[in-house]
N, C-alpha and C positions, 0 to 999 in steps of 0.2 A: 584443443580447447584445454586449458589448466584447472587444476582441481578447485580452487577457488570460484572459478566460473561454472563448473559443473555443480558444485555444491548450491551456488545461486540459483540456478535453474530448477535444481531439486527442491529448494525451500519454496520456490514461486509454485510450483506443481503441488507442494504441500498446502500451501495457501490457497490454492483453488480447490482441493479436496475439503479444507476446512470451510471453504465459502458455500459450497453446495451441499455439504452435509446436512441431512434431515434433521430438524431440531423441533421440539414440542411447540405448538402454537403460542404459548406464552414466552417462549425464549427467542423466536425467530426474530422479533422486533429489536432484540439486543445483540444480534450478532455483529461482532466486530468485522470491520472491513480489512480482513487479513490480506488480500492481494495488495491493496494499497499500502499497507504497512510493510510487507515484506521488500517490495518494489522501492519504497522511500529509502529502506535501510541499505538495499543493494546500489541506489543511485548515490548515495552519500557515501559508501565504501569503496565503490569502484565506478566513479563517474565517467570514465572514458569507456567502459563496457557497456554500463547499464543507463540507457538514455531515453530520449524521446521516443525513438522509433520501438523500442521494446516496450514503453508505456503505452504506445498506441495499439501495438498488437496485442498486448495483455488486456487492455480495455475493450477491445474487439471481441476477445475470447470471454471475457466477463459478460458482454452484452449478449453472445450467445448463449451462454450459461444460464442467465437469468432471462433470456426470453425477451429483452427490452429493445427499444429502436436501437438500431445499428449506428453505433458512436457516440451513444448517449454517455456511456461510462468511458469511453476512448478519450472523448475531449477532457473530461475531468481529470483524468489519469494523466495526459498530456501536461495539462497546466500544472498539477502538483508536481510532476518530476521535471518539468522545466525550472519551476521556482526552487526546486531543491538544487538542481544543478547551478544556479546563479548564486546560492547561497550554501553550497555544501561545505566549503572551507570554514565559514563561521558557524555552521551548525556542528560540525566535528568537534569543535572545541567548547561548544555550549554544554551546560549541565544537562541531565537527563530531563530536568523539570523545564529548564528553557525549550529543549528540543519538544518536549510534550505540547507546551503552549504554542509554538510554531506549528505543530503537526495538528493540533486542535484547529487552528485557523484554516490551515491548508485543506482538511478533510471537510471542514464546515463549508468551505467554497465549493468544493466538489459535490458536497451533498446539495447544495443550492442549486448548482447547474442541473444537477440530475431532477431536483424539485421542479426546475423551472421547465425542462422538457417535459415533464409528466404533467405538468399543469398545462403546456400547451396541448397536449392530447387528450386533455381531459380526464386524466387518472392521477388527479392531486390527492395527496392522504388526507384523511379527515381526523388526524390525531398528530398531536406535538411528538409522539413516540417515532415519528419518521427520523427524527434526530438522535436518538439512542445509539445506533451504531457508530456516530462520531464521538460520542462521550465515552462509550466501553473501549473504542480504539485508542483513544487519548489515554485511558487509565491502563491499557495493556502495553502502550509503548515502550516503557522502562524495560519490561520482561522480554518483550520481543528483540529489543536492541541487544540487551545483554546476552540472550540466547544465540543470537545471528552473529554477533560479535565473538563469542566462544567458538562456535562452529568453524567462523572464517579463520580464526587462528589456529584452531585444531588441525584444519585441513589445508592451511596455507601453504603452497609450493614454497615461497620466499624462505620459509625457515629452515629448509633443507640445504641450502647453499652455505659454505662456509668461506669467508672473505679472508 
């Protein structure tokens, strides 16, 4: 396993820690979707290594962490990463604002899938604050992208080779 891939998995574990970290009641509804943001970045940066299978297992781990229906987050994560894989070359050359718009739509679709499943189970939210993680995640995308890109460049194995 090369250094870049190790850094990718470490950052995904860090995102899981941020996702399950206790927050005050007033802030819990604003928690960004850290795991999906980090997975989107790595799927764009290393599309041959981080794919739909990693998204499925990551989503299942999210389901276990949140205590939700098994597969609820996994199916949303798979859909998001599949679309990222289809469009990763276009997204990599887009500006951060354009990327944030695409990520907003993808996270909104994921959130709507989760809402649909919650509604079928009789656990539909009673407030529009249900969609706040999508908004906060979109606002944090540029910083997430820049931090992870700098980490990838710092620990990249490719820079150690001289041609």
